[in-house]
Each structure stands twice: as C-alpha cells, then as structure tokens.
C-alpha positions as CSV (number, residue, x, y, z in Angstrom):
1,M,20.3,-16.4,-21.4
2,S,19.1,-14.6,-24.0
3,N,15.2,-13.9,-24.2
4,L,15.3,-16.3,-27.4
5,S,16.8,-18.8,-25.8
6,R,14.7,-18.6,-22.8
7,R,11.4,-18.4,-24.0
8,Q,12.6,-21.9,-26.4
9,W,13.4,-23.4,-23.4
10,L,10.1,-22.4,-21.1
11,R,8.5,-23.9,-24.1
12,T,10.2,-26.9,-24.7
13,A,11.5,-28.1,-21.1
14,G,8.5,-27.2,-18.8
15,L,8.4,-25.4,-15.5
16,A,10.8,-28.2,-14.4
17,S,11.6,-31.6,-14.5
18,G,8.2,-33.9,-13.8
19,A,6.6,-30.3,-13.1
20,L,3.3,-28.8,-14.7
21,P,4.4,-28.1,-18.5
22,L,4.0,-24.6,-19.2
23,M,1.6,-24.6,-22.3
24,S,-0.5,-26.5,-20.2
25,V,-0.6,-24.0,-17.5
26,A,-0.6,-21.1,-20.3
27,G,-3.4,-23.0,-21.4
28,K,-5.5,-22.6,-17.5
29,A,-3.9,-19.2,-17.5
30,A,-5.9,-17.8,-21.1
31,S,-9.3,-17.9,-19.1
32,F,-7.6,-15.6,-16.6
33,E,-6.3,-12.9,-19.4
34,G,-10.1,-13.7,-21.0
35,F,-11.8,-12.9,-17.8
36,L,-9.8,-9.6,-17.8
37,A,-10.4,-9.0,-21.5
38,S,-14.3,-9.6,-20.9
39,L,-14.3,-6.7,-18.2
40,N,-13.7,-4.1,-20.8
41,H,-15.7,-5.5,-23.6
42,L,-18.5,-3.2,-23.2
43,P,-22.2,-3.7,-24.3
44,P,-23.5,-1.0,-26.7
45,G,-25.0,2.2,-24.8
46,I,-22.2,2.6,-21.6
47,I,-21.8,5.8,-21.4
48,A,-20.1,5.6,-18.0
49,K,-16.9,3.2,-17.9
50,L,-16.1,2.9,-14.0
51,N,-15.7,-0.6,-13.5
52,S,-11.7,-1.2,-14.1
53,N,-9.7,1.5,-11.7
54,E,-8.0,3.3,-14.9
55,N,-7.0,6.6,-14.8
56,P,-9.2,8.5,-17.5
57,Y,-7.3,11.6,-17.7
58,G,-4.0,9.8,-19.0
59,P,-1.5,9.7,-20.8
60,S,-0.7,13.0,-20.2
61,E,0.3,15.5,-23.0
62,F,3.8,15.2,-22.0
63,V,3.5,11.0,-22.6
64,R,2.6,11.5,-25.7
65,K,4.4,13.6,-27.1
66,A,7.5,10.8,-25.6
67,I,5.4,8.0,-27.2
68,T,4.6,9.8,-30.7
69,N,8.8,10.9,-30.8
70,A,9.9,7.1,-29.9
71,F,7.6,6.2,-33.0
72,D,11.2,6.2,-34.9
73,K,12.4,3.4,-32.6
74,A,9.2,1.2,-32.8
75,C,11.3,-0.6,-35.3
76,R,14.4,-1.6,-32.7
77,Y,13.9,-4.2,-30.3
78,P,13.3,-2.4,-26.4
79,F,16.6,-4.3,-24.8
80,A,19.1,-1.3,-25.5
81,D,16.9,1.2,-24.0
82,T,15.4,-0.6,-21.1
83,G,18.6,0.2,-18.5
84,A,18.2,3.9,-18.6
85,I,14.4,3.2,-17.6
86,V,15.5,1.0,-14.6
87,E,17.9,3.4,-13.3
88,K,15.6,6.3,-13.2
89,V,12.9,3.7,-11.1
90,A,16.1,2.7,-8.7
91,A,16.4,6.3,-8.6
92,K,13.2,7.1,-7.5
93,E,12.5,4.1,-5.3
94,G,15.9,4.6,-3.6
95,V,17.5,1.0,-4.4
96,S,19.9,0.1,-6.9
97,P,19.0,-1.2,-10.9
98,D,19.9,-5.1,-9.6
99,Q,17.1,-4.9,-7.3
100,V,14.4,-3.3,-10.4
101,L,12.3,-5.8,-12.9
102,L,10.3,-3.8,-15.4
103,T,7.6,-6.1,-16.2
104,V,4.5,-5.9,-18.8
105,G,1.9,-4.3,-16.0
106,S,2.4,-5.4,-12.7
107,T,0.1,-8.2,-13.8
108,E,2.8,-10.3,-15.3
109,G,5.3,-9.5,-12.4
110,L,2.8,-11.5,-10.2
111,K,2.5,-14.2,-12.7
112,I,6.1,-14.5,-13.4
113,T,7.1,-14.5,-9.4
114,A,4.4,-17.4,-9.4
115,L,6.4,-19.2,-12.0
116,A,10.1,-18.2,-10.6
117,L,8.7,-19.1,-6.9
118,R,7.3,-22.6,-8.0
119,L,4.0,-21.7,-5.8
120,F,2.5,-24.6,-7.5
121,E,5.0,-26.7,-4.9
122,G,3.3,-25.4,-1.9
123,E,0.8,-23.0,-0.7
124,V,-0.1,-19.0,-1.3
125,I,-1.5,-17.2,2.0
126,A,-3.6,-14.5,0.6
127,P,-6.8,-12.6,1.7
128,V,-10.1,-12.7,0.3
129,P,-11.5,-10.3,-1.4
130,T,-8.1,-9.2,-3.3
131,F,-6.5,-8.8,-6.3
132,D,-6.2,-12.0,-7.7
133,A,-3.8,-12.7,-10.5
134,L,-0.9,-14.0,-8.4
135,M,-3.5,-16.4,-6.9
136,F,-5.5,-17.3,-9.6
137,Y,-1.8,-18.3,-11.7
138,T,-0.8,-20.3,-8.8
139,E,-4.1,-22.4,-8.8
140,A,-3.5,-22.6,-12.3
141,M,-0.2,-24.3,-12.0
142,G,-1.4,-26.7,-9.4
143,G,-0.5,-25.2,-6.1
144,Y,-2.7,-24.3,-3.0
145,V,-4.3,-20.6,-2.2
146,N,-5.0,-20.5,1.6
147,R,-7.5,-17.4,1.8
148,V,-8.1,-15.7,4.5
149,P,-11.5,-13.7,4.6
150,V,-11.0,-10.0,5.5
151,M,-12.2,-8.7,8.9
152,D,-15.7,-7.6,9.3
153,N,-15.2,-4.8,10.4
154,A,-16.0,-0.6,8.9
155,E,-12.6,-1.1,6.9
156,L,-12.9,-4.8,5.9
157,S,-9.2,-4.8,7.0
158,L,-6.6,-8.0,5.9
159,D,-6.6,-10.0,9.0
160,L,-3.2,-10.0,9.3
161,D,-3.0,-12.0,13.0
162,E,-4.7,-14.7,10.8
163,M,-2.9,-14.6,7.9
164,E,0.5,-14.8,10.0
165,R,-0.7,-17.7,11.8
166,R,-1.5,-19.7,9.0
167,V,2.0,-19.6,7.7
168,T,3.8,-23.4,7.8
169,A,6.9,-24.5,6.4
170,N,5.0,-25.4,3.0
171,T,3.8,-21.6,2.8
172,R,6.5,-20.3,0.1
173,L,4.5,-17.1,-0.3
174,V,2.2,-14.7,1.4
175,F,0.2,-11.8,-0.6
176,V,-0.8,-8.4,0.7
177,C,-2.1,-5.6,-1.4
178,N,-2.0,-2.6,0.1
179,P,-4.2,-0.2,-0.5
180,N,-6.3,-3.4,-1.0
181,N,-8.2,-3.7,-4.1
182,P,-11.5,-3.9,-4.0
183,T,-11.6,-3.1,-0.7
184,G,-9.4,0.7,-0.9
185,S,-8.6,0.4,2.6
186,I,-4.7,0.9,4.3
187,L,-2.9,-1.0,7.1
188,P,-1.9,0.7,9.9
189,A,1.6,1.7,9.1
190,A,3.7,0.0,11.9
191,R,1.2,-3.0,12.2
192,L,2.0,-4.1,8.2
193,R,5.7,-2.6,8.8
194,D,5.6,-5.6,11.6
195,F,3.7,-8.2,10.0
196,C,5.7,-8.1,6.9
197,E,9.2,-7.9,8.4
198,T,8.4,-10.8,11.2
199,V,6.8,-13.0,8.1
200,S,9.5,-12.5,5.7
201,K,11.9,-14.2,8.0
202,R,9.8,-17.5,7.4
203,T,9.0,-17.0,3.8
204,V,8.4,-14.1,0.8
205,V,5.9,-11.9,1.5
206,F,4.3,-9.9,-2.0
207,S,3.7,-6.3,-1.5
208,D,1.4,-5.3,-4.1
209,E,1.2,-1.2,-4.3
210,A,-0.8,-0.7,-7.5
211,Y,-2.3,2.1,-5.5
212,F,0.1,3.3,-3.4
213,D,0.4,6.5,-4.9
214,Y,-3.2,7.6,-3.8
215,I,-2.4,7.4,0.0
216,T,-2.5,10.7,1.6
217,E,-1.6,9.9,5.1
218,P,2.1,11.5,5.8
219,G,5.3,9.4,6.0
220,Y,3.0,6.4,4.7
221,P,5.6,3.7,4.2
222,S,6.1,1.4,1.4
223,M,7.4,-2.3,2.1
224,V,10.5,-0.9,-0.3
225,E,12.2,0.3,2.9
226,L,12.3,-3.9,3.9
227,V,13.5,-4.3,0.6
228,K,16.5,-2.0,1.0
229,K,17.2,-4.3,4.5
230,N,17.3,-7.2,2.4
231,A,14.3,-9.0,3.5
232,N,12.5,-11.8,1.7
233,V,10.0,-8.8,0.3
234,I,8.8,-8.7,-3.3
235,V,6.9,-4.9,-4.1
236,S,4.9,-4.4,-7.2
237,R,4.2,-1.0,-8.6
238,T,2.4,0.4,-11.9
239,F,2.3,3.1,-14.6
240,S,-1.5,2.1,-14.9
241,K,-2.8,4.0,-12.3
242,V,-2.0,7.4,-11.3
243,Y,0.1,7.9,-14.3
244,G,-3.0,7.0,-17.0
245,M,-1.2,4.3,-18.3
246,A,-3.1,1.3,-18.4
247,G,-3.2,0.6,-22.0
248,M,0.5,1.0,-22.3
249,R,1.2,-2.2,-20.4
250,I,3.9,-1.5,-17.9
251,G,5.0,-2.1,-14.3
252,Y,8.1,-2.9,-12.0
253,L,9.5,-5.2,-9.3
254,I,11.6,-4.4,-6.7
255,A,13.4,-6.7,-4.6
256,R,16.6,-8.2,-3.6
257,P,19.0,-8.9,-6.3
258,D,18.8,-12.4,-5.9
259,L,15.0,-12.4,-6.2
260,I,15.2,-10.4,-9.2
261,R,17.3,-12.6,-11.0
262,R,15.3,-15.7,-10.3
263,I,12.0,-14.3,-11.7
264,K,13.8,-12.3,-14.8
265,A,15.0,-15.8,-15.6
266,V,11.8,-16.7,-16.3
267,Q,10.7,-13.6,-18.2
268,V,9.6,-14.6,-21.3
269,D,8.7,-10.7,-22.7
270,Q,9.2,-7.2,-21.6
271,P,7.2,-3.9,-22.4
272,N,8.0,-2.8,-25.9
273,M,10.0,0.5,-26.7
274,L,6.6,3.0,-26.8
275,A,5.9,2.2,-23.0
276,L,9.4,2.4,-21.8
277,H,10.1,6.3,-23.7
278,A,6.2,6.6,-22.0
279,A,7.2,5.4,-18.3
280,N,10.4,7.8,-18.9
281,A,8.6,11.0,-19.4
282,A,6.1,10.0,-17.2
283,L,8.2,9.7,-14.1
284,A,9.1,13.3,-15.0
285,D,6.0,15.1,-15.2
286,Q,5.0,16.2,-12.1
287,D,2.5,18.5,-13.0
288,F,0.2,15.4,-14.3
289,Y,0.9,13.4,-11.5
290,R,-0.2,16.0,-8.9
291,F,-3.2,16.7,-11.4
292,S,-4.3,12.7,-11.3
293,L,-4.1,12.8,-7.7
294,Q,-6.7,16.3,-7.3
295,K,-9.2,14.9,-9.7
296,N,-9.1,11.8,-7.9
297,A,-9.8,12.9,-4.7
298,E,-12.4,15.5,-6.0
299,G,-14.1,12.3,-7.8
300,K,-14.1,10.2,-4.4
301,A,-15.8,13.5,-2.8
302,L,-18.6,13.0,-4.9
303,L,-18.7,9.2,-4.7
304,Y,-19.1,9.7,-0.8
305,Q,-21.7,12.6,-1.2
306,T,-23.5,10.3,-3.7
307,L,-23.5,7.0,-0.8
308,D,-24.3,9.4,2.1
309,S,-27.1,10.8,0.1
310,L,-28.3,6.7,-0.1
311,K,-27.2,6.3,3.2
312,L,-25.1,3.4,1.9
313,H,-21.9,2.4,4.0
314,Y,-18.5,2.7,2.0
315,V,-15.4,2.0,3.0
316,R,-13.3,5.2,2.8
317,S,-10.7,4.5,0.0
318,H,-7.2,5.2,-0.3
319,A,-7.0,4.2,-4.1
320,N,-9.1,5.9,-7.2
321,F,-12.5,3.5,-6.6
322,V,-15.4,3.3,-3.7
323,F,-16.2,0.0,-2.1
324,F,-19.5,0.1,-1.2
325,K,-22.8,-2.0,0.3
326,T,-25.8,-2.0,-1.8
327,G,-28.1,-4.3,0.3
328,K,-28.4,-6.2,-2.8
329,D,-27.1,-9.3,-4.8
330,I,-24.0,-7.5,-6.7
331,G,-25.2,-9.4,-10.4
332,G,-28.5,-7.3,-10.3
333,V,-26.8,-4.4,-9.3
334,I,-24.1,-4.5,-12.1
335,R,-27.3,-5.8,-14.5
336,D,-29.3,-2.9,-13.3
337,M,-26.9,-0.3,-13.5
338,R,-25.6,-1.5,-17.2
339,A,-29.6,-0.6,-17.8
340,Q,-28.5,3.0,-17.0
341,G,-25.2,3.2,-19.2
342,I,-23.1,2.9,-16.7
343,E,-20.4,-0.1,-15.8
344,V,-19.5,-0.9,-12.2
345,G,-17.0,-3.3,-11.0
346,R,-17.2,-6.9,-11.3
347,P,-18.1,-9.3,-8.4
348,F,-16.3,-9.4,-5.4
349,L,-17.1,-12.7,-3.3
350,P,-18.1,-13.7,-0.6
351,L,-19.0,-10.0,-0.2
352,S,-21.8,-10.6,-2.9
353,E,-23.6,-7.0,-1.7
354,W,-20.9,-5.0,-2.3
355,C,-20.0,-3.2,-5.5
356,R,-16.9,-1.2,-6.6
357,V,-17.0,2.1,-8.6
358,S,-14.0,3.8,-9.9
359,T,-13.2,7.5,-10.0
360,G,-13.4,8.4,-13.5
361,K,-14.3,11.8,-14.9
362,M,-16.8,13.9,-13.3
363,E,-19.5,14.1,-15.8
364,E,-18.9,10.1,-15.7
365,L,-19.3,10.5,-11.9
366,E,-22.6,12.8,-12.2
367,V,-24.4,9.6,-14.3
368,F,-23.5,7.3,-12.1
369,K,-25.0,9.5,-9.5
370,K,-28.4,9.9,-11.4
371,G,-28.2,6.4,-12.0
372,L,-27.7,4.8,-8.5
373,L,-30.4,7.3,-7.5
374,K,-32.7,5.2,-9.5
375,V,-31.5,2.0,-9.1
376,L,-31.2,2.0,-5.5
377,G,-32.9,5.0,-4.5
C-alpha cells in the first residue's frame, strides 16, 4: 500500500471495523502533542533550559554539513533515500533491514505501535512514572493502562515482579523504559533479560531505549538481542539524545519482520530528507558521539556535586538527566526556579516532590547550581 493510499484508508476507514475513528483519536492525541510543545514554550528570561533532556552540543559540524549538502534533494520525497539509512541502522544493530522501521522520532514509533497492535482493545502494563507517549495514545483510543508504581528504594527501580504478576490474557503489551525516564535508573542486566524473555512468551514487550547510549556498564545488554532470537519484543531508539538531533525528529524501531510490517502498515509519514542525511552522517561521526558522552559525564558530576552540597537525595543516573528529591511540591520548585531563569522538568506524579534536571552545557549547570542554592539552600 502506498503512503498516499494508506493515508486515505486511515482517514476514511477508521482503525478497523467498529473501532474508534482515527480522527477522533488524533483529536485526543493532539492534546499530548500540545502538552509536549508547552514544555518548550519558554517564558521570557530563561537562560538555562534544562527541562527536555536535549543534547545542547549537537548536531555535530559533520552532521550540519550533511544537512546543508542535502538541501538540493529537499525538493524530493525521501522514499528513495530511506533504504540506505535502514541498511546502516541494521548493520549497527546487527539485524536485517526488514527488522528496522525508521520513525519521526521515537515518539512516533510509540504511537504507531499502539495503533498497529490495537492496544485500545486490551490493556497495557507500564511503570509509573515513565515516558508516557505510548500509554497516552493507548488511553486516547479507549484502552486501559495498568500502571505499576516504581519501587520505594534508592534507585526508584521498576517493579518487574509486580509488572509480571499483573500480566493476563487481556494484556496486549508490557512497556519498559530502560534507562527509565524520569528516574534515570537501569535494571540489573540478567533480571531485565529474564523478565523480557519470560513475559514476551505471553505478550508483546516494548523496550524503550532512548537513553541506552549513556549506559556505561560494560556489556550491558540491549533487548535487541532478544529480537535476534525472534522474541515478541519491540525496541525503540532515537537520534534525539546522544546525537543531539532532537529537532530533526528521527528514530527507529527494531522488531521481528512480521511486527515491523504490522506497524509500518499504519505509518502515515516518515523522516524527511534532511533528517535522513543527518542520521546517516551521525552514525559515522564517532568523535562527536564520544564527545557527547564525555560532556554528559561532566555535567552529571557537577549536578551530583551541587545536590550533595545541599544534602538532597538523588538517583545515580544512566541517562542525560538527574532525578532528585526536593522536599517541596514540584509545582512551587518549578515556579521558583523559573524566577531564577532556569527551566527544569515537569511534574512526574505520583512523585510530587521530585525534580528532573537535564545535563545542559556547563555554563547552564553553573546557573542551575546558583539558582538551586537560592531556592532550596
């Protein structure tokens, strides 16, 4: 089915016979898009934007040149150029091209997975708090999300035992974000592998690995290894974080070929020509990749130092942000930090006294340090 005919089919036929019409879903989901947009609508006076886990050092100069060189092709549709990037991503991940689907950021991958797997007809099991795009879209379509609170321990770990216990015949998907957003924690490698392998025999497991590149533990596994074994697992990755390309909107899914075909069948759009060439260049730019990881480590060290000086509890992060307990209602903290020219992460209920701060540039983190000392010191 061509992109045009698929778009027409989705608009006229609805999701399926008797299902919620797509335009109704789109109308409800638009509120999620508006919510995300509001996070980046900065009030006047903000000098340290530390609320969206962006990599402020990107895109690299190599990627910028690739984008500029691709302008001559910007008048063309990107379909013919997609295959080369798919093959490069597949080679990087050690899978076949038919196990890869490029998406408009990993968020689109989450949304079209909810649509393709008809999550509105059953339930999704997910931790709370976590990155909620897939769950939001599921609920917008009328599905049920069975949320499992993170554990009350130092790492705010995902409660895999409870998540597994709640799986029933009605469970269409189990969502795991690792490293988790907003906590930044990771799961023990063997336990995560065992959980995904066991649960995937009963239902689909979705492993969101947007921050996987920041993990420094030697040999820590991606759940792509289970995809290679034909497990019922979907993995999402993105160019938004370590590659510094959040504004380009390109990511990808990795799954068995049959799952990729199902998801691709409902995909209305795909990354644009400039994003494709940017991603192609980013994969080859190992110098910037290492630079991003180094600057992130330096940023986290400064954040830890700041939080230690205030004796504030935080989760040691495996991502490009740190989650810490303020001891105050987060709404007031956000307001008071904003008055200091600093934008920090949104509320992540039910953890109403916790704050997520991104590892921006060092000068931004110095501003954060001074502002936090005034607000919480």
